[in-house]
Structure formats: C-alpha cells, structure tokens
N, C-alpha and C positions, 0 to 999 in steps of 0.2 A: 504494500500500500504506500502511495506517495501522497504526502500532504503539501499543498501549495498555499502559502500565505500571499496576500495581495493578488488573489486570483481575479478580482473584479477590475484590476488596473489594465492598462494598455498591454504591457508585457505579460502580465498574468493570464489574460484571456488567450493570448497566442500560445503560451505554455500549455494551458489546459486543452486547447484544441489539438495540439500536436500529440500530447500524451494520450488523449482519448482516441485519436486515430490509430495509434500504435497498439492500443488495447490495455494500457496500464490501469489498474484500479486506482481511483482518485478520490481524495477528500480535500475540500477547500476550507480554509479558515476564514470566516466572515465575521467582522465585528458587529455587535448589536447596533441596529439602525432602523428607523421607521421606513426607510426607502428600500425598494426592491433591489437586491444585488444584481449588478450587471454581469452575470455569468454568460458565457457563450451559449447560444440557443442550440438545442438538439444534441447536447452533450450529457452523457450519464455521469453524474458526479455526486458524491456524498457531500453534505454541507454541515459543518460544525460552527454554530453561532457562539463565538467566544472572543473576548478581547485579549490582546497580548499582555494586558496588565493583570489578567486573572491566571495565576500560575496553576491553581487547582483545576480550573477549566481546561487549561492547556494540556495537563496530564491526561485528562479524560479524552480530549480530542486526538491525542497521540497514540491511543490504543491501537495496536496492530500496525502501526506505521513504521516502515523501514527507512524511508528517505524523506527529508524535508527540503523543499525548494522555497527559500525565503526571499520574497520579493516585496513584502509590505514596507511602506515608507510614507511619511507625511509630506514629502517634498513637493508633490504636485498640488497640495492644498494651499501653498503660498503662506500668507500671513495668518491664515486660519489653522495651519498645521502646527503640530507640536513635535519637533524632532526629538526632544529629550524623551518624551513618553513613548512615541511610536518606534523610532529607530534605535535609540540607545537602550532604554529600560525594557522595551518590548523584545529586543533581540536577546538581552541578558536573561529575561524570563523564559524565552523560548529555548535557549541553550540549556538552562537548568532543567526545564521540564523534559527536554529531549534526552538528557543524560539519565534522568529517573526512569524514562519509558524505554530505554535501551535502543534508541534510534541508531541506525548504522552510519548515516551520513547526513550532513547539512550542506546544501549547495546554496551559497549566498551571492546575490547580485549586488555588486558595489560599483563605485565610480573610479576611473583613472584619476589620480590626484587625491584619493581618500587618505587622510592622515589626521591623527589626533592634534598635531600642531598646526593644522591648516587654519587660516584666518577666515574661511568661508564656512558658514553654518552647515550646509549640506555635506561638504567634504569632511568636515570635522566629525559630524555625527556618524558618517559612514566609517571613518577611521576608527572611532571608538567601538562601533558595532563589530568591526572586523576583529578588534582585540578581544572582545567578549567571546567570539567564536573560536579564535585561535587558542585562547586560554581555557576553553571549556574541555569537557571530557569526551565530546562526540567528534569523530573524524569529519573533516570538512573539505569542501572545494570552494574557493572564492574566485569569482569571475569579476574583474574590474572592466567595465565597458566604457567606451567613449560615448558620444551622443547617439541615442537610439531613435530611429525613425520608422514609420510605417503608417498604414491606413488609418489607425485609430490613435495616433500619437498626440502628445500635448505640445509638440514642437512645430513641425511643418504645418500642421492644420491651423494652429493658432496664428502662426506667422502669416499664412495665406489669408486668414480671416482679417487680420489687422491691415494687411496690404490692400485688400478689397475695400475695406471701410475707410481708408485714408483718402485724403483729397490732394492728389498731386505730389505730396511730399511724404517721406517716411524717415523717422529719426534712427540713427545708428550711433554707437559709441565712437567718439573721436579717438584716433590713434590706436584703435583696436586691431592688433596684429596677432592676437592669440589664435591658435588653430585647433581644430578638432578633426577626428576621423569618423564621420558618420557611419554607423553600422546598421544594416537592415535588420529589423526585429526577427524575421524568420531565420536569418543566419545566426543571430545571437542565440535563439532558442535551440537551434540545431546543435550548436556547440554545447549548450547546457545539457541537452539530453544525451549527447554522445559521451559527455564526461561521466554520466551515471554508469555506463557500461565499461569504463576504463579505470581499473584500480590504480593505475599510475597517477591519476589526478588527485588521489586522496592526500589531504594535508598540503595542497599546493595552491598558489595564488597565480592567476593568469590575467594578463591585460589584453583586451580584445578591441580591435578597431578595424575600420574599413581600409581600403588601399589608397584612399585619396585624402589629401589635407585641404581643409577649407577654413577661411576666416568667416566671421559672422556676415560680413559684407558679401562675400562670394556666395554664401548660402542663400542670402536674401535675393541676390541677383539671379541665382538659379531658379528659385521659386517664382520670381517674377517672370522669367522666361517661360516656365512651364504653364503658369496660369494666364499668361498674356496680359499682365497688368504691370505697366511701367510706372515707376514713381521716382521722383528726384530724391536721392538719399541725402539727408541733412545731418552732418556730424554734430553730436552734442557731447559735452563732457560726461564721463561715466557717472559723476556725482549728480549732475542735473538729470540724467536719464533715470538713475535709481530713484531720485526724489519724485519724479513724475510717476514712475511705476508705483511707488508706495502710495502716492496720492490717489491714483486711479483705483488701486486695490481697495483703499478705504471707502471710496465713493461707490464702486461697483464690485461687490464680492465675486462676480462672475467674470471679472476682467481676465482675459486669456493669458496675460504675462504676469509673472510674479517676480519679486525681488530675488528669490532663490534661482529663478531661471537665468538672471543676469550673471550669477556666479559661474555658470557653466562656461562662460566666455571670458572670465577674468584671468584664467591661466590656461596654458597649453594642456590639452587632454589628448595626448598622442602616445603611441606605443610603437614597437617594431612593426613595420608595414607588412611583414610576412607572418605575423603572429598566428592568424587563423589558418593559413595554408600549412605552416610548419607544425603547429600543435595538433590541429584537428583535420587537416587535409581538405579544407574547404576554402574555395576562392570566393571572397565576399562580393556581393552585388555592388555595382557602381551607383552612387547616389542619384544621379540624374536619370538613371534607367528605371527607377522604382517609384516615381512620383506621379504616376498616372491618376492616382486617387485624388489628386488636388485639382484636376481638370473638372470644372463644373459645366454641366450641360445647360443650354438656354432654357429659360423657364417654360417655354412652350413644349420643348422636348421632354422635360421632366413631367409636365402635366399629361402629355400624351402617354407616356410610359405608365403613369398611375392609372389612367383610364383603361388602357389595354389590359393591365394586370387584373383590374377589378372585373372587367368583362370576361376574361378567361377563367376567373375564379368562380363565376356564377353560371357559366355555360354548362349545360347538362352533358354528362359523360356517358 
C-alpha cells in the first residue's frame, strides 16, 4: 500500500493517476475541510481524512502502508499558508508516525536550493523538513526539483492568466538573471515512481531539472509566444514587485501570484543538465513543447464544443 500526502495538489493528482494506472493500491491523506477534495476522477483510491498535526490519526492512516510519497506543502497557499505547521511540524509528525507503523520508505519532494540556512521561507522550510526525514528512522529518497510545470500547475497557468488580464504592459523583476530548469510534471512523477523500484535510491538525495535554462523573462516571453499575447515587459525592483504582490494578496485572496512564488526566482535553481538521463534514463521534455494546454480556444468554439457534448450525451443509444 502506498500513501500519498498532498494528493489533491497539482503534482499529487499526477502521482495518483500514474500509480493507479500501474495498479498500485493507494491511500491518500486528506486534511479535514468543508470542501470536496480535488482527487482525480475515475481513480480507485482509499481516503484517510486526517491532519498532519494529528500524530495518533497518522498512525491509524499508516496501517498496512509500505511506502509514503510526501508531497503536502503550504507553499501554494501564499500568505494564507503556514509553512511551520504544514511543512516542518507536519513532516516531523509524519516521520514519527511512519517509524511507529514500520513504513519501509518515504519519498519526499523538495526544492533545489532547500536549506535550513536559506533566507527564503519556502526553501528554509523544505530544508528543515529534509533534516527531519534524514534524521528519522525510516529509509528515504529525497527528490529536489526545479520549477515544475504542467496542465494543472500554479505557475504557467497563473502567468498566462495574468498576461491575458494585463493591459499592454507586464511587470518583471529588474536585473533578474536567476535561472531555473523547468521540468514537466509527468517526467518528475516518472522518476519518482521509478525510484520506488530501485533500492539504490534508498537514503539518497537527487536534484532533478529539465535540459534547458530559463530566466523569468524568457519564461514569460515563451508563454506569450504560445498564447499569442504580446505585452511590453516593464522592469520593477524586486522590492517594489514583492510589495505589490503582498498588497494584491491582501486585497484578493485568490490573486494567482504569491510572495512565496517570487522566491523561486530569487536564486538559481539548477542542477546537472544530464541528471535525469544519467540517474533515471529519461530524457526530459522541452519546455516549449509541452505548453499546448495554455492555448485557449475562441469563445464560440468553446460554446460549440459544450453544445455538441450535451447533444451527444442525450442522444439515444
């Protein structure tokens, strides 16, 4: 049995879909919430409703579990998220409960640049969480990824939405030369699942990224090319851009960019360009080749598709 935390997130849903297609027995850890969890449709999976703060509940949820894939994090919640509770204390509680339950391995998804000494909250929280896992009694595999993108991500989709809603201009951090190696979510999940079948990955830390280096400006320009929305890029100081982001987060809780998001481009998030092919035998997808999901159909085409789908659904068979 495999337990997946953070299964309702962007990467978690991709993990659950792939594991289900292979035939692994699955259990997901869902925190108590009045909202319906966003699990993949048509996937057979057990659900354990328990918070990472509840050690006793975690022990019960881990019954018969051999492997944990730990993806849960508060980083995508922006200012509403609590990294101390979700990422640091939650991971510590999970490691403790896993040791008591006799779990064979924890696979943890972290970030390139994670370190206790980091000055950026997300990277610091991930670094401390890694320490809890390495110092625990359960064998582990830690995968540090660069920026992850895909059809349901919080990165390219939110950027495309902001570009569409902007009027002629789009702000970017001035002097930003930090680079990332975008990695397609399906490639990352494939590496994650392959590591489960390879005992050589036990108690190892791997850094994974794509084969291309991008600055934030180059990423934005690529997204504008794909979506056919051209904007004039206006450089703003990182301090001013962060202040604007914090302001809009406070005004609009659903604002698509968070202050944590800006941290991803504050430092280089790169690794050896051949890390995936060398370690997992997988050639990563190119960033610009996997962005078709950002192309929006004209409104009349979307309306026609809805009409035809409804007609076909009521047509007698």
